[in-house]
N, C-alpha and C positions, 0 to 999 in steps of 0.2 A: 710166300704169301705174307708172312710177317714183315718181311723187308719192304714190301710195297705199301704197307699200311700207312706210314707217315706221308708218303706221296699222295695217297688217296685223300687224306684229311686236309692237306694244304689248301685246295680250292674252297672247301667248305669253311675253313677258318678264315680265309681271306674274304669270303663273301659275308661272313657274320661280323667281321671286325667293324665295318662302318656303322652297322646298326647299333652298336654298343655305345657310340659317341652321342650322348643325349645333351642337347644344348640346354643351359639353365632357363632360357626364356621360353622354351617350347614344352608342351606336355609330353609325358612319357609315351614312347612308341608302343603299339600293341605287341603282344608276345609273337615272336617269330615262329612260324610253323617249321618243325623239323621234319625233313623227309623221312619216310618210314624206314628206309634202309639204314640211314644214320642212327635213327632212334634205336633200331634193333642192335646195331653194332656197338654203340656207345651210349647206353642209357644214362649213366652218371653225368657225362659231359653235357648231354642235351638237357637234362633236368636243371643242371647248374646254370646253363645259358638262359633258360626260360625264367628262372627265379631272378637272375640278375637284371633281365630286361623289364621285369614287372616291378622292381623296386622303385619307389618315388624318388624324385630328384632331391637330394639332401641340400643342394646349393640354393634352392628356392625356399626361403623361410620368411615367415611373416615378421616384420619389424615390430617390436613392442610399442604399444600406444604411448604417445607423448603425453605427459601430464598436462592437464588443462591449465593455461596460464591464469594467474590471478588478475582480476580487473584493476584498473588504476585506483590509487588511493582516493582520489577525489570522487570517483564514481561509487566506491565502497561507502564513503562517508555520506554521500547523497542518499544511497539506499538505506543506510542506517537511520537517517533522519525521517524515514517514512514520507516520501515526497508529497503524497496526496494530502497529508495533514499540514505540511509546510505551506503548500499552495493555498489551502483553505485559510490559514492564519494570515498569510500575506495579502490575500484579497479582502479579508474581513475588516482589517484595520482602516485602510483608506475608504472603503465603502461606508463604514460606520461614521467616519469623520465627515464625509459628505452628507450623510444622513442627519448628522447632528447640526449642520449649518442651518441657519434660518432659511425658510422656503424661498423667499424672494431676495435673499441677500447674496452679495457677490463673494466669491472665494477670497480668502485672505492669506497673508503669509503666516500668521499664527496657526491657522488650520494646517498648512503644509508642514510647519515645524512640529506640530503635535503628531503628525503621521510619521515623519522621518525619525523622530525620537522614539516612538513606541514600537516600530517594526523590529529593530534588531533585538531588544531584550525579549520580545514576544516569541520570535523565532528560536532564540536560544532556549527559552523555557520549553518550547515545543520539543526540541532535541532532548532536553533532560527527561521529559515525561515519557516519550516513546523509547528513548534509549534505556532508561531504567527498566521499563517493562520487558525489553528484549534481554537484558542481562539476567533477569530473574526467570525467564521462560525459555532458556536455550533448548532444553530437552523437549519441551512442549512444541517449540517452533520447528524442531526437526521433523515433527509429524504434521503440524498444521501449515507452517510456512517455511519449508526447507531452503528457500532461496534467500532468506534474510542473511546478512553478513555474518552474524555470530553463529547461527545455525549451520551455515554453509562452510564456516571455517575461513572465510576471506578476511575476517577481522578478529583479532585476538581479544580475549577477555580483558587483559590489562589495558589495551588500547581503548576498548569500549568504556571501561571504568573512567579512564582519564578524560575521554570526550564528555561523558555525562557530568562528571564533577566540575569540569571547566565550564561547561555550558550553564550549569546552575549558578556558579559563582559569578560569571560574567553577566548573566541576566539580572541578578539581584543588584549587582554593583551598578550597572547602567541604569536600572530603574530608580536608584536612589541618588544618582550623581548630580543631576542638574538642580539648581536652586528653584526654578519655577516650572520647568518642563516635567520635573518629577512630581506629578500630581498625586494626590492621595488615592485617586481612583486607579491610576496606573500601578501604584505600589500594591494596592489591595488585589488587583487582578493577577499580578505576577505571584505574589505570596500565596494567594488562595489557590491558584493553579498548581503551584509547587506542592502545597500540602495535600490537595486532593489527588494529584498524580502519584505522590509518594504513598498515600494510604491505599490507593488502588492496587499497587504492585508489591509493595514491600511488606514482608512479615514484621510483626505478628498480625497486623490488621489484614493486609492482602485482600481488600474488599472485592476483588475480581472473582473470588470464590463464591460470592453470594450474588445471584443475578439482579436482585432489586437494588442492592447497594452499588453494584458495578454500574448499573444504568444511571443511578442518581449521580454518580461521580462524573460520568460523561455528560449528562444533562447539565450538571452544575458548571462545568468548564465551558463546553461548547454553547450552552444556552445562556445562563445567567451571567457568569463572570465575564466572558469575552464581550458580549453585546452591551451589557450595562457598563462594564468597566471602560471600554474604549470609547463608547458614546460619551460617557461622562468626562473622560479624560480630555477629549477634544472640546467639549462644551466648556470645560474649566479653562483650557488654554485660550480659547477665543473670547472668553469673558462673558459667556452667557450663563454660567453657573458658578455658584460660590465655591471656594475651596472647602474641603472637609467632607465631600460627598462619598468618602470611602466607607463610611459606616452605614450599616443596613438601616438604621433608624431614619436616615435622611433620604433614603431612596424613594419611597412612595410619594413624598411631597415635592421633592426637588426634580426628579426625572420626569420629563415630558411624557405624554401619553404615547407618542410614537416610539419612544425608547422601550416602554413596556410592551408595545406591540411586537417589536423586534425580538425582545427577550422571549415572549410567548411563542412566536413562530419558530425560532431556532432552538428553543428548548424541546419542542415536539420533534423537530428535525433531528436533534441530538439523540432523542429516544429511538427514533427509527434507525439511525446509524448504529447505536449500541446494540439493537436487536439483530439487525442484518449482519453485523460484523461477526456474530457468534454462530450464524447458521452454517457456514462452510467448515467451521472448526469443531463441530459437534463430536466427531470421532476422537480427535486428540483430547478435547476437554473431558470427555467421559473417561478416557484412559488415565488421566492425571487427576481425577477427582474434582474437576471444576463443574459444578452443577448449574450450568447456564440455562436460560429459558428454553433454548433449542434442545438441550439434553433432557430436560424435564418434560416439556410439553410437545416436543416434536418439531422438526425443521420446517415441514410444510405449514403447520399451523402458525408458527411464529412469523414465517415469511408473509403469509396472507395478512396477518394482523398488522405487520409493519407497513405493507403496501397500502392497506386501507387507511391507516392512520396518516400516512403522508399525503394521500389523495385528499383526505378530509382537510388536512392542514393547508394545502394549496388552494382548495376550493374556498375555504373561509377567507384566506388572504385575498383571493380575487374578488369576492363579494365585498369585503371591507374596502378595497381600493376603489371599486366602482361606487360605493356609497360615499367615499371621500371626495369624489369629483364634484359632488353637489356643494361642498363647503370650500372648494378651491377659490383662492383669491384672484385668479386670472385664468384666461382660457388656456394659456400655456401650461399652467400647473394642472388643470383639469385634463388636458390632453396627455400629459405625462403620466398621471395616475391611471387614466383609462388604458393607456398602452401597457403599463405594468400589470394591470389586471388581466389583460389578454395574454400576456406572456406567462403569468402564473397559471392561468387555465391551460395553456399549452403544455406547461411542465407537468401538470396533473395528468394530462392525457399521455404524456411520454412515460411517466411512472407506471401507469396502467398497462400501456401497450407492451413495454419491454418485459413486464412481469409475466405476461402470458407465455413467454418462451423459456422461462427459468425452470430448471429441474432442481427441486430443493435438495435432493440427495446427491447431486453432482457438485462437488466443491468448486470446480472451475466455472461452471455455469452461474452459481450464486456469486462467486467473486467478481465475475464480469458485470453482473447486475449491481453489485455493491459499488463498483467503481463508477457505474453510470449514475448512481445516487450521489456520489461525490461531485460529479459534473453538474447535477441539478443543484447541489449545495453551492457550488461556485456561482452558478447562474442566479441563484437567489440573492447572493450578496451584490452581484452586479446590478440587480433591480433596485436595491435600497435607495440609491441617490434619486431615482425617478419617482419613488414613493413619498418623498418629503414634501 
């Protein structure tokens, strides 16, 4: 009987052998049922066979995830410059230049030169201001804006410092370089923006810690400096204003009423931007001790206030433009101002309608609305030439 035992096991082993060849691309086969007679005769062999068949295929292993490639350097620098602010500056300067031209006058080459000379240093100053803020807020941005280049690690701190310092130096150098295109108003705008941007972000002042002072900084740059400065710069270049308008004492008497109207409108708009900017950042600001209005008074309350203020701002502009049609020197000017009034009313409605869908405690929802406000900001500058 013992002599016949190997012969009896050969067919079973031959039958079991193919089932043990598991292909890497196929899932493991289910456990093979051992006939009762074989299980009783050879319990150890049958148990070992079942265990081997139940083992997962070691050849099928998940490949490690490849590291996410870094974006191109040009894209990283573009993101570092905060594109929505760059677009705003690039649109503001030509719009203000056209707004500064006489209502019935033709466009001239000095006007074009004033724009071409002012845009590069203004954009470089924009890079300095937003870049300095990012350099000093890396840990904060990891909470509030983790996709920014410094917070995400796609741009190193030494490279960021180099970009910021080079932008500041190039901006001031270009602003002072030309004998007659470097107007006093342009110099004052660049220097004032640099000082306020530095005070906003850099210790020991770091005015962004104080909500009122932070708002005044943004209002001062986006409202007063940009609009008065580039309006007066163009007016100086085309010969409709005397040199020396850089000093505050000469602003009230030398700047036309429409310049002051633009300053008032965009100062209020800058206030709205300053408020809404902080609404989605309330969590991170509270963690890092920045007591913004949204942290102190609540996100929903500040968002409602900002929306109401901007609707009021647009409504007042629409009424003023409609009233200005009565004093228009020609039918074309009246039609132009009336059309601008209708667009301003439409923008007020857009601000109201989009606000109804915003969830104040949802950062992505508020940020989407914040970017919509920047589109309204661009549209407002596009309206300026039609309001002159």
